ZANU-883088 format. One record per residue: residue number from 1; residue in one letter; x negated, y negated, z negated of N, C-alpha, C, O in turn. Coordinates in steps of 0.001 Angstrom, whole numbers, plus 500000, padded with zeros to 6 digits. Layout:
REM residues N
SITE   resi   resn      n_u      n_v      n_w     ca_u     ca_v     ca_w      c_u      c_v      c_w      o_u      o_v      o_w
SITE    NUM      A        X        Y        Z        X        Y        Z        X        Y        Z        X        Y        Z
...
//
This chain:
REM residues 275
SITE   resi   resn      n_u      n_v      n_w     ca_u     ca_v     ca_w      c_u      c_v      c_w      o_u      o_v      o_w
SITE      1      M   701480   527559   915483   701910   528875   916115   701443   530135   915282   700277   530230   914897
SITE      2      S   702267   530967   915057   702013   532187   914375   701509   533194   915404   702028   533298   916515
SITE      3      V   700439   533960   914976   699835   534970   915873   699477   536196   915121   699331   536044   913909
SITE      4      T   699311   537352   915600   698949   538498   915058   697340   538399   914920   696721   537455   915411
SITE      5      L   696741   539404   914241   695348   539442   914260   694757   539764   915668   693723   539210   916042
SITE      6      S   695388   540614   916399   694995   541031   917615   695143   539868   918713   694286   539825   919597
SITE      7      D   696110   538988   918708   696342   537916   919531   695211   536791   919062   694750   536041   919923
SITE      8      F   694837   536702   917880   693800   535770   917525   692450   536321   917992   691632   535545   918486
SITE      9      F   692220   537420   917881   690998   537992   918264   690789   537901   919801   689672   537641   920246
SITE     10      K   691819   538106   920588   691734   537903   922182   691263   536665   922622   690562   536548   923627
SITE     11      E   691680   535570   921789   691293   534196   922134   689977   533812   921895   689550   532709   922239
SITE     12      L   689245   534733   921274   687749   534289   920728   686896   534423   922090   687137   535296   922924
SITE     13      P   685945   533530   922215   684997   533575   923389   684031   534745   923260   683570   535327   924242
SITE     14      Q   683766   535042   922075   682742   536289   921855   683488   537161   920849   684024   536677   919852
SITE     15      K   683503   538375   921122   684039   539419   920345   683483   540733   920476   683004   541115   921544
SITE     16      S   683528   541545   919297   683108   542868   919199   683967   543819   918305   684808   543355   917535
SITE     17      T   683768   544986   918408   684525   545888   917556   684199   545589   916138   685059   545506   915261
SITE     18      Q   682752   545409   915920   682309   545013   914583   682983   543857   913906   683401   543902   912749
SITE     19      L   683068   542732   914768   683726   541663   914217   685176   541790   913759   685663   541212   912788
SITE     20      F   685851   542699   914663   687210   542784   914425   687334   543750   912988   688254   543532   912199
SITE     21      R   686516   544620   912784   686422   545267   911380   686149   544232   910382   686802   544332   909343
SITE     22      E   685401   543350   910465   684959   542372   909459   686283   541332   909244   686560   540902   908125
SITE     23      F   686960   541028   910287   688175   540384   910096   689163   541122   909128   689777   540535   908237
SITE     24      I   689260   542462   909385   690249   543362   908669   689666   543392   907156   690465   543252   906231
SITE     25      W   688463   543548   906924   687789   543516   905606   688220   542185   904771   688683   542178   903631
SITE     26      I   687980   541146   905540   688071   539753   905053   689443   539567   904563   689600   539197   903399
SITE     27      L   690491   539793   905355   691771   539601   905050   692298   540593   903986   693190   540248   903210
SITE     28      E   691758   541795   903953   692169   542848   902972   691520   542306   901581   692151   542373   900526
SITE     29      S   690257   541785   901663   689655   541460   900283   690094   540042   899804   690338   539843   898614
SITE     30      K   690195   539014   900783   690610   537752   900227   692079   537462   900059   692485   536627   899250
SITE     31      H   693001   538292   900974   694469   538067   900919   695244   539369   900629   696463   539417   900796
SITE     32      Q   694557   540378   900212   695091   541693   899843   696236   542162   901000   697330   542641   900699
SITE     33      I   695833   541962   902185   696608   542505   903345   696363   543963   903607   695214   544398   903685
SITE     34      N   697386   544699   903739   697131   546169   904023   696657   546289   905588   697349   545847   906505
SITE     35      P   695599   546834   905752   694963   547032   907207   695987   547525   908167   696177   547049   909286
SITE     36      A   696577   548441   907674   697702   549124   908650   698728   548070   909065   699160   548089   910217
SITE     37      D   699140   547151   908187   700057   545925   908800   699298   545010   909740   699903   544446   910652
SITE     38      L   697915   544830   909545   697255   544090   910544   697111   544817   911761   697217   544207   912825
SITE     39      L   696875   546094   911742   696642   546854   913097   697939   546965   913921   697921   547010   915151
SITE     40      S   699111   547007   913154   700338   547322   913670   700937   546058   914320   701804   546169   915186
SITE     41      G   700455   544789   913885   701066   543573   914297   702152   542994   913508   702763   541979   913841
SITE     42      R   702411   543810   912243   703646   543321   911428   703319   542160   910675   704205   541545   910082
SITE     43      I   702040   541776   910642   701638   540693   909842   701284   539298   910736   700411   539351   911603
SITE     44      Q   701907   538247   910503   701469   537094   911399   700485   536375   910606   700781   536189   909425
SITE     45      L   699389   535942   911025   698455   535052   910443   698886   533716   910043   699567   533060   910831
SITE     46      S   698550   533225   908861   698948   531926   908432   697863   531013   908839   696763   531501   909096
SITE     47      L   698076   529590   908935   697095   528676   909334   695771   528769   908325   694652   528569   908796
SITE     48      Q   695939   529055   907035   694904   529243   906118   694104   530639   906606   692873   530653   906611
SITE     49      Q   694747   531600   906942   694043   532800   907218   693203   532630   908580   692126   533210   908719
SITE     50      K   693755   531798   909583   693167   531582   910818   691823   530633   910458   690754   530895   911009
SITE     51      V   691918   529686   909649   690745   528700   909255   689724   529675   908670   688539   529566   908983
SITE     52      L   690184   530718   907749   689214   531389   906977   688316   532258   908142   687085   532262   908161
SITE     53      L   689143   532959   909066   688476   533834   910075   687527   533038   910999   686466   533494   911424
SITE     54      K   687995   531841   911263   686985   530848   912139   685868   530382   911342   684799   530064   911865
SITE     55      D   686094   530327   909998   684939   529983   909271   683891   531031   909148   682704   530756   908978
SITE     56      W   684325   532147   909231   683415   533411   909208   682764   533562   910488   681570   533860   910491
SITE     57      V   683396   533394   911601   682686   533394   912792   681634   532364   912867   680545   532623   913380
SITE     58      E   681898   531274   912404   680697   530195   912354   679537   530745   911425   678364   530728   911798
SITE     59      K   679862   531141   910425   678810   531660   909426   678126   532835   909955   676943   532973   909644
SITE     60      R   678696   533725   910723   678128   534951   911258   677306   534560   912217   676306   535249   912416
SITE     61      D   677504   533555   912898   676590   533124   914021   675055   532532   913200   673951   532517   913744
SITE     62      D   675279   532191   912137   673989   531803   911250   673435   532923   910483   672600   532715   909603
SITE     63      D   673862   534119   910772   673402   535274   910128   673768   535250   908651   672964   535713   907842
SITE     64      Y   674846   534778   908275   675292   534653   906921   675599   535985   906276   676263   536673   907052
SITE     65      P   675374   536536   905234   675841   537830   904688   677206   537896   904619   677783   536936   904108
SITE     66      L   677952   538971   905087   679406   539088   904849   679552   539156   903400   680422   538484   902846
SITE     67      Q   678669   540013   902659   678963   540149   901285   679243   538851   900440   680163   538720   899633
SITE     68      Y   678272   537898   900770   678398   536517   900126   679724   535862   900598   680258   535108   899784
SITE     69      F   680325   536041   901786   681496   535571   902175   682599   536112   901593   683609   535430   901418
SITE     70      L   682521   537438   901218   683548   538169   900703   683347   537915   898933   684291   538148   898179
SITE     71      G   682292   537522   898521   682011   537366   897385   681859   538627   896401   681692   538542   895184
SITE     72      Q   681946   539773   897124   681706   541115   896306   681151   542120   897242   681085   541948   898459
SITE     73      V   680721   543274   896553   680194   544313   897297   680496   545666   896318   680478   545606   895088
SITE     74      E   680765   546848   897065   680851   547930   896416   679547   548594   896031   678676   548703   896894
SITE     75      F   679340   549049   894796   678101   549691   894466   678579   550864   893408   679305   550663   892433
SITE     76      F   678051   552059   893784   678342   553169   892858   679744   553113   892380   680024   553031   891184
SITE     77      D   680674   553161   893392   682047   553070   893266   682719   551947   892286   683815   552044   891732
SITE     78      L   681901   550980   892214   682398   549871   891432   682275   548549   892256   681519   548549   893227
SITE     79      E   682927   547501   891950   683073   546213   892734   682232   545415   891856   682388   545461   890636
SITE     80      F   681165   544534   892520   680373   543663   891852   680524   542233   892597   680573   542166   893826
SITE     81      Y   680588   541207   891842   680461   539880   892297   679013   539619   893008   677969   539927   892432
SITE     82      V   679032   539129   894082   677719   538603   894663   677856   537200   895330   678621   537038   896280
SITE     83      E   677142   536242   894842   677232   534909   895188   675792   534539   895773   674806   535222   895495
SITE     84      P   675734   533463   896566   674335   533032   897061   673417   532760   895914   673796   532043   894988
SITE     85      G   672216   533303   895933   671435   533125   894703   671069   534483   894206   669989   534629   893633
SITE     86      V   671901   535512   894384   671718   536853   893983   671356   537822   894913   672041   537840   895936
SITE     87      L   670459   538628   894819   670113   539593   895751   671327   540571   896042   671926   541065   895087
SITE     88      I   671706   540862   897370   672763   541623   897721   672360   543246   897388   671297   543636   897872
SITE     89      P   673100   544131   896647   672805   545373   896469   672700   546137   897677   673450   545831   898604
SITE     90      R   671828   547153   897826   671430   547807   899078   672033   549323   898894   672524   549692   897827
SITE     91      L   671957   550015   899856   672566   551481   899743   671205   552215   899225   671392   553263   898606
SITE     92      E   669982   551827   899389   668818   552413   898800   668916   552260   897286   668579   553206   896573
SITE     93      T   669352   551136   896764   669297   550962   895254   670524   551922   894647   670360   552547   893599
SITE     94      E   671629   551971   895321   672507   552884   894847   672094   554205   894795   672487   554921   893874
SITE     95      E   671265   554679   895764   670830   555999   895665   670047   556288   894306   670151   557328   893654
SITE     96      I   669301   555271   894011   668580   555313   892717   669425   555386   891620   669043   556085   890682
SITE     97      A   670516   554802   891533   671593   554912   890481   672113   556327   890327   672233   556879   889233
SITE     98      R   672413   556876   891491   673045   558126   891649   671975   559222   891153   672292   560019   890271
SITE     99      W   670748   559238   891721   669773   559983   891451   669507   560036   889891   669417   561107   889290
SITE    100      S   669402   558956   889361   669095   558816   887944   670144   559486   887071   669826   560242   886153
SITE    101      V   671280   559217   887350   672424   559915   886584   672453   561472   886738   672788   562164   885777
SITE    102      D   672114   562017   887909   671980   563330   888102   670876   563860   887352   671045   564879   886681
SITE    103      F   669673   563233   887396   668626   563776   886737   668808   563727   885280   668361   564655   884605
SITE    104      I   669387   562789   884750   669552   562708   883348   670545   563945   882911   670311   564680   881952
SITE    105      K   671542   564039   883658   672409   565134   883337   671867   566554   883601   672036   567449   882773
SITE    106      D   671274   566733   884659   670450   568153   884853   669406   568489   883755   669238   569641   883353
SITE    107      N   668723   567433   883301   667666   567593   882341   667914   567306   880897   667050   567318   880020
SITE    108      N   669358   567010   880718   670006   566859   879349   669153   565814   878539   668854   566034   877365
SITE    109      L   668818   564816   879117   668159   563704   878532   669049   562872   877808   670093   562493   878338
SITE    110      K   668703   562502   876487   669556   561708   875679   669366   560237   875916   668390   559707   875385
SITE    111      I   670076   559608   876555   670045   558170   876931   670834   557262   875966   672050   557169   876136
SITE    112      K   670253   556605   874996   670863   555841   874097   670808   554344   874443   671697   553555   874123
SITE    113      S   669655   554000   875146   669178   552574   875459   668681   552623   876922   668010   553538   877400
SITE    114      I   669117   551473   877590   668696   551197   878975   668256   549780   879049   668886   548866   878517
SITE    115      L   666967   549595   879839   666619   548411   880226   666640   548274   881677   666136   549144   882389
SITE    116      D   667254   547116   882210   667180   547013   883815   666256   545707   883894   666579   544650   883352
SITE    117      I   665108   545882   884602   664260   544646   884748   664514   543960   886205   664516   544551   887285
SITE    118      G   664698   542754   886005   665188   541980   887243   666517   542434   887632   666660   543082   888668
SITE    119      A   667555   542124   886833   668841   542912   886912   669546   542236   888083   670408   542939   888611
SITE    120      G   669372   541069   888582   670078   540507   889547   671568   540530   889266   672002   540087   888202
SITE    121      S   672320   541014   890155   673769   541196   889991   674157   542139   888751   675298   542157   888291
SITE    122      G   673129   542903   888263   673378   543991   887169   674087   545233   887880   674783   545981   887193
SITE    123      C   673946   545427   889043   674541   546561   889698   673887   547985   889155   674544   548967   888810
SITE    124      L   672580   547882   889158   671839   549066   888642   672002   549645   887233   672343   550799   886973
SITE    125      G   671671   548558   886262   672028   548910   885021   673347   549208   884644   673637   550214   883997
SITE    126      L   674384   548136   885133   675781   548345   884627   676484   549524   885172   677415   550031   884546
SITE    127      S   676069   549996   886346   676678   551145   886997   676341   552383   886288   677204   553187   885935
SITE    128      V   674919   552557   886052   674428   553668   885380   675030   553613   883870   675581   554628   883443
SITE    129      A   674956   552650   883189   675550   552662   881767   677083   553075   881779   677552   553684   880818
SITE    130      K   677856   552735   882877   679218   553134   882954   679292   554519   883024   680264   555026   882464
SITE    131      V   678482   555267   883586   678509   556713   883756   678079   557288   882284   678675   558209   881726
SITE    132      L   677173   556734   881853   676497   557291   880653   677167   556790   879254   676654   556959   878148
SITE    133      D   678321   556190   879491   679124   555546   878415   679225   555976   877144   679142   555201   876192
SITE    134      E   679412   557229   877025   679580   557818   875676   678418   557953   874962   678580   557972   873742
SITE    135      S   677206   558061   875393   676007   558243   874545   675345   556950   874374   674492   556832   873495
SITE    136      L   675685   555885   875198   675106   554627   875356   675321   553692   874060   676440   553479   873593
SITE    137      E   674184   553181   873553   674312   552351   872369   673810   550774   872768   674242   549855   872072
SITE    138      R   672968   550501   873803   672682   549311   874273   672156   549251   875625   671358   550108   876004
SITE    139      L   672500   548400   876308   671913   547940   877640   671437   546440   877736   672158   545458   877559
SITE    140      T   670128   546437   878039   669339   545218   878047   669239   544832   879628   668723   545587   880452
SITE    141      L   669770   543629   879928   669552   543189   881361   668609   541984   881316   668920   540971   880691
SITE    142      I   667606   542084   881894   666652   540841   882020   666569   540168   883263   666026   540757   884198
SITE    143      E   667070   538904   883438   667135   538186   884567   666783   536697   884405   667601   535948   883871
SITE    144      P   665669   536267   884818   665245   534817   884493   665841   533872   885413   665812   532686   885086
SITE    145      H   666393   534211   886540   666744   533161   887558   668391   532613   887308   669364   533367   887321
SITE    146      I   668436   531347   887116   669869   530870   886818   670998   531155   887961   672187   531386   887739
SITE    147      D   670380   531089   889191   671434   531299   890347   671851   532813   890267   673054   533062   890338
SITE    148      A   670983   533808   890130   671404   535200   890056   672300   535484   888812   673152   536370   888882
SITE    149      R   672135   534784   887720   672831   534987   886502   674324   534536   886622   675127   534980   885802
SITE    150      K   674747   533657   887624   675985   533280   887843   676745   534554   888048   677736   534901   887404
SITE    151      S   676110   535272   889113   676883   536625   889514   676995   537620   888421   677995   538301   888195
SITE    152      L   675612   537650   887607   675399   538654   886746   676322   538454   885517   676706   539456   884913
SITE    153      S   676677   537295   885137   677514   536911   883836   678916   537427   884201   679599   537994   883349
SITE    154      K   679344   537241   885438   680715   537702   885893   680828   539182   885875   681837   539732   885433
SITE    155      N   679775   539862   886365   679776   541289   886339   679759   542062   884866   680344   543087   884515
SITE    156      I   678916   541227   884182   678847   541820   882605   680288   541700   882031   680787   542557   881303
SITE    157      K   680858   540654   882393   682303   540448   881599   683341   541533   882254   684328   541910   881622
SITE    158      I   683046   541991   883533   683952   543089   884130   683565   544552   883645   684326   545437   883252
SITE    159      H   682394   544572   883757   681768   546009   883568   681032   546331   882236   680770   547483   881888
SITE    160      G   680760   545359   881612   680052   545350   880241   680945   545296   879089   682167   545185   879190
SITE    161      D   680305   545376   877994   680947   545193   876547   679967   544663   875588   678938   544113   875982
SITE    162      K   680269   544820   874259   679458   544163   873302   677932   544978   873165   677022   544640   872408
SITE    163      R   677927   545917   873932   676678   546755   873800   675601   546171   874852   674464   546643   874875
SITE    164      V   675979   545165   875694   675149   544691   876741   674555   543304   876216   675275   542429   875735
SITE    165      E   673104   543183   876360   672389   542121   875966   671706   541608   877231   671074   542403   877926
SITE    166      L   671798   540338   877561   671117   539503   878541   669938   538794   878118   670008   537847   877334
SITE    167      V   668796   539239   878633   667476   538433   878310   667247   537436   879420   667119   537798   880589
SITE    168      V   667198   536150   879028   666923   535139   880051   665416   534764   879893   665057   533810   879202
SITE    169      D   664531   535598   880598   663163   535349   880450   662659   536203   881685   663423   536935   882314
SITE    170      T   661313   536053   881987   660633   536815   882938   660077   538164   882146   659754   538144   880958
SITE    171      F   660026   539191   882886   659505   540510   882168   658201   540357   881701   657796   541079   880789
SITE    172      E   657350   539336   882316   655853   539354   881873   655976   538658   880616   655169   539023   879761
SITE    173      T   656759   537774   880300   656723   536974   878948   657716   537445   878024   657654   537041   876862
SITE    174      A   658648   538263   878380   659698   538746   877284   658942   539625   876272   657928   540285   876498
SITE    175      V   659629   539511   875101   659230   540271   873877   660345   541092   873406   661441   540571   873197
SITE    176      F   660137   542358   873222   661019   543329   872811   660662   544023   871505   659535   544439   871240
SITE    177      D   661712   544107   870726   661350   544836   869412   661832   546158   869176   661698   546790   868129
SITE    178      K   662475   546581   870350   662829   547977   870282   662459   548786   871774   662338   548137   872813
SITE    179      K   662321   550068   871739   662093   550793   872920   663228   551336   873635   664326   551310   873079
SITE    180      F   663100   551858   874870   664242   552242   875577   664143   553902   876001   663081   554517   875912
SITE    181      D   665186   554414   876390   665373   555827   876759   665329   555859   878355   664951   556850   878981
SITE    182      L   665740   554717   878923   665782   554593   880378   665580   553301   880840   666339   552376   880549
SITE    183      I   664318   553153   881744   664164   551777   882261   664365   551901   883917   663951   552869   884555
SITE    184      L   664951   550951   884414   665383   550797   885650   664880   549492   886379   665063   548430   885783
SITE    185      S   664307   549470   887522   664028   548189   888163   663936   548253   889643   663305   549145   890211
SITE    186      N   664613   547235   890313   664240   547101   891740   663508   545743   891655   664101   544667   891578
SITE    187      P   662259   545878   891675   661421   544613   891636   661142   544029   892942   661272   544733   893943
SITE    188      P   660730   542682   893044   660334   542044   894339   659169   542946   894862   658194   543144   894137
SITE    189      Y   659253   543480   896073   658163   544385   896533   657742   544248   897943   657006   545065   898496
SITE    190      I   658290   543056   898585   657877   542757   899889   656747   541587   899909   656705   540597   899177
SITE    191      S   655834   541966   900952   654659   540981   900917   655105   539655   901800   655780   539724   902827
SITE    192      V   654629   538498   901239   655005   537371   901999   654433   537478   903495   653314   537927   903740
SITE    193      G   655306   537026   904438   654995   537184   905730   655362   538509   906534   655195   538701   907738
SITE    194      D   655859   539314   905660   656448   540687   906347   657474   540428   907380   658563   539892   907173
SITE    195      E   656990   540893   908597   657682   540567   909760   659005   541442   909950   659863   541147   910782
SITE    196      E   659088   542551   909095   660244   543500   909231   661498   543003   908462   662556   543630   908521
SITE    197      V   661365   541936   907787   662444   541258   906965   663438   540649   907922   663119   539739   908688
SITE    198      Q   664783   541226   907859   665770   540592   908812   665878   539065   908586   665551   538472   907558
SITE    199      K   666409   538506   909759   666527   537054   909704   667510   536497   908764   667312   535508   908058
SITE    200      G   668579   537198   908803   669667   536766   907790   669279   536877   906292   669637   536052   905452
SITE    201      V   668471   538032   906014   667840   538147   904673   667077   537073   904334   667279   536463   903285
SITE    202      Y   666139   536744   905183   665163   535748   905033   665643   534236   904734   665131   533445   903942
SITE    203      K   666745   534042   905565   667500   532622   905506   668321   532479   904195   668330   531462   903501
SITE    204      H   669025   533645   903936   670160   533401   902945   669833   534046   901484   670386   533527   900515
SITE    205      E   669023   535073   901296   668968   535804   900130   667685   535185   899266   666716   534671   899825
SITE    206      P   667795   535285   898072   666700   534759   897090   665363   535264   897337   665147   536475   897299
SITE    207      H   664387   534361   897605   663045   534922   897844   662354   535564   896676   661600   536536   896722
SITE    208      E   662732   534860   895599   662192   535385   894270   662463   536849   893953   661707   537540   893269
SITE    209      A   663699   537304   894550   664042   538640   894328   663579   539582   895351   663824   540784   895252
SITE    210      L   662810   539002   896494   662412   539795   897703   661021   539868   897618   660445   540949   897739
SITE    211      Y   660329   538651   897389   658857   538654   897626   658036   538578   896374   658336   537895   895395
SITE    212      A   656831   539441   896504   655895   539471   895317   654551   539017   895800   653536   539592   895407
SITE    213      G   654501   538006   896640   653263   537324   896919   652594   538134   897895   653209   538846   898688
SITE    214      A   651230   538028   897847   650326   538821   898862   650121   540212   898482   649802   541078   899296
SITE    215      A   650316   540432   897176   650113   541822   896588   650992   542396   895735   650693   542543   894550
SITE    216      P   652136   542773   896212   653220   543484   895420   652954   544675   894726   653673   545096   893820
SITE    217      I   651882   545255   895151   651407   546470   894436   651028   546073   893048   651373   546748   892078
SITE    218      T   650338   545008   892952   649725   544329   891605   651077   544099   890726   651123   544563   889587
SITE    219      L   652065   543451   891215   653205   543164   890433   653969   544420   889862   654458   544405   888732
SITE    220      I   654042   545493   890692   654826   546671   890405   654003   547218   889392   654546   547567   888344
SITE    221      S   652651   547363   889549   651619   547929   888516   651701   547308   887071   651708   547940   886015
SITE    222      Q   651755   546078   887219   651947   545302   885918   653111   545509   885189   653081   545698   883973
SITE    223      W   654327   545481   885966   655450   545934   885275   655598   547454   884836   656230   547783   883832
SITE    224      V   655074   548185   885526   655134   549703   885056   654253   549965   883960   654560   550860   883172
SITE    225      Q   652974   549168   883765   652198   549294   882692   652860   548841   881359   652680   549490   880328
SITE    226      K   653693   547624   881393   654322   547152   880347   655635   547942   879995   655983   548171   878837
SITE    227      A   656286   548310   881053   657471   549242   880791   657105   550571   880139   657837   551097   879301
SITE    228      H   655983   551082   880535   655624   552375   879809   655425   552239   878335   655572   553215   877600
SITE    229      K   655099   551068   877882   654806   551025   876459   656200   550601   875862   656271   550384   874652
SITE    230      L   657113   550498   876522   658579   550238   875919   659339   551429   876139   660549   551311   875948
SITE    231      L   658874   552649   876530   659463   553821   876882   659453   554803   875633   658376   555139   875139
SITE    232      N   660461   555184   875211   660483   556381   874212   659985   557684   874663   659929   557897   875874
SITE    233      K   659636   558535   873865   659287   559829   874370   660469   560494   874935   661618   560123   874695
SITE    234      N   660146   561532   875728   660965   562383   876436   662177   561161   877255   663402   561260   877186
SITE    235      S   661619   560368   877789   662486   559103   878466   662071   559011   879883   661108   559653   880302
SITE    236      L   662797   558204   880649   662657   558079   882098   662624   556650   882586   663423   555786   882224
SITE    237      M   661571   556466   883491   661471   555161   884149   661600   555397   885697   660964   556289   886260
SITE    238      V   662412   554593   886318   662649   554716   887719   662479   553282   888401   663068   552294   887963
SITE    239      F   661692   553247   889423   661360   551942   890222   661575   552083   891605   661179   553093   892186
SITE    240      E   662186   551135   892219   662378   551090   893636   660982   550473   894196   660259   549825   893440
SITE    241      M   660641   550700   895541   659577   550286   896044   659638   550263   897681   660567   550823   898263
SITE    242      G   658680   549640   898331   658578   549491   899717   658106   550964   900384   657239   551690   899897
SITE    243      Y   658781   551205   901462   658510   552621   902013   657207   552778   902420   656851   553925   902688
SITE    244      S   656346   551800   902536   654858   552069   903055   653933   551833   901792   652777   551444   901953
SITE    245      Q   654422   552058   900611   653561   551633   899470   653151   552922   898570   652467   552874   897548
SITE    246      R   653649   553951   899095   653328   555114   898342   651912   555405   898115   651509   555608   896970
SITE    247      D   651101   555442   899165   649648   555668   898795   649070   554780   897914   648411   555264   896995
SITE    248      A   649184   553504   898003   648602   552596   897158   649029   552755   895697   648198   552727   894790
SITE    249      L   650355   552926   895482   650851   552952   894277   650522   554363   893554   650359   554491   892341
SITE    250      E   650462   555260   894384   649879   556645   893806   648497   556404   893118   648225   556756   891970
SITE    251      K   647736   555810   893908   646482   555620   893465   646410   554561   892137   645707   554771   891148
SITE    252      E   647176   553529   892302   647160   552545   891202   647833   552903   889984   647602   552271   888953
SITE    253      L   648642   553860   890010   649450   554383   888990   649201   555702   888553   650045   556296   887882
SITE    254      E   647951   556301   888918   647588   557572   888739   647731   558127   887334   648239   559229   887126
SITE    255      E   647265   557326   886368   647438   557648   884865   648920   558134   884397   649118   558949   883496
SITE    256      F   649824   557552   885093   651250   557790   884689   652019   558975   885393   653147   559347   885073
SITE    257      R   651263   559498   886373   651736   560678   887186   653179   560386   887889   654102   561189   887751
SITE    258      P   653313   559233   888622   654436   559041   889232   654872   560159   890252   654076   560867   890871
SITE    259      Q   656166   560218   890339   656887   561261   891325   657528   560431   892327   658202   559480   891932
SITE    260      F   657408   560663   893594   657935   559867   894523   659004   560605   895353   658894   561783   895692
SITE    261      L   660097   559770   895663   661268   560377   896271   661641   559605   897447   661390   558400   897462
SITE    262      K   662281   560234   898549   662652   559558   899839   664228   559197   899516   664891   559630   898574
SITE    263      D   664617   558356   900474   665917   557817   900495   666714   558656   901577   666145   559582   902156
SITE    264      S   667840   558378   901808   668639   559075   902752   668136   558964   904254   668582   559725   905113
SITE    265      F   667295   558098   904508   666714   557915   905807   665446   558451   906054   664834   558330   907115
SITE    266      G   664986   559166   904856   663647   559950   905034   662426   559112   904643   661288   559539   904833
SITE    267      K   662689   557825   904054   661638   556997   903777   661290   557072   902176   662146   557195   901299
SITE    268      D   660066   556988   901984   659591   556869   900664   660212   555549   899944   659904   554415   900312
SITE    269      R   660990   555775   899028   661811   554543   898473   661599   554225   896937   661533   553090   896466
SITE    270      F   661502   555435   896217   661306   554988   894783   660614   556080   894055   660577   557188   894590
SITE    271      F   660045   555890   892859   659294   556856   892138   659832   556725   890754   660420   555731   890327
SITE    272      Y   659560   557894   890046   659998   557990   888622   658963   558563   887677   658252   559499   888044
SITE    273      I   658858   558036   886485   657846   558345   885573   658362   558980   884342   659164   558350   883653
SITE    274      L   657987   560152   884001   658512   560767   882587   657592   560602   881687   656428   560884   881969
SITE    275      N   657944   560099   880395   657158   560003   879256   657049   561193   878296   656352   561109   877286
//
């Protein structure tokens, strides 16, 4: 029996405005259906579409991320593939991309080379490179984890070109023969056992991209020290961090004179270092 989205929704035992919105996003993304047609009732759901929505209801009850279900996420006005095994890009990370581009333009920095450490989906490095396209000569993405590289490889094909190099190694052991004008990183910065991590994030997103053991400050410091040696003169390094880590990082990285910035929620979220 054919039904409209509204009819299908009414029959659910549990429902919410948010779930209805998610149904619209799913049908728009996976079946290219115009939301206006769904809301007006002009579209009747097929059996395949009803099965799809029921599948989402079950996964939603298990705190499964909608971004994984859709297989994509919007970041800096671009669409990126995200599959299980890769960290889902966050709004805070997008703010880093936007801030970096604005800072580079406002200060007339010449960015010919970019390094994205722990690239994950590639959203940070690829989106910034897209904006700086005319001056860019090379973009290096370093990502050691095979599951993350499944999404990263797809995103490189869509948003990259021959200037993109993928390094399959950890940052600690990778060897570079050239320096960079811009270094970006969203490192793992959560302490193991942090009770603020959402249930769905803990259950479904890759722990290697989230957790930095018992001492995330140590990992960030090590990465910054190595990255600083790879930074050209008159160049920029930008790192994301945990909102409660400013005091510890300010002390640990004192020699590099980091400047800390808040996200749109007023929390200390990233720092930059000028060489």
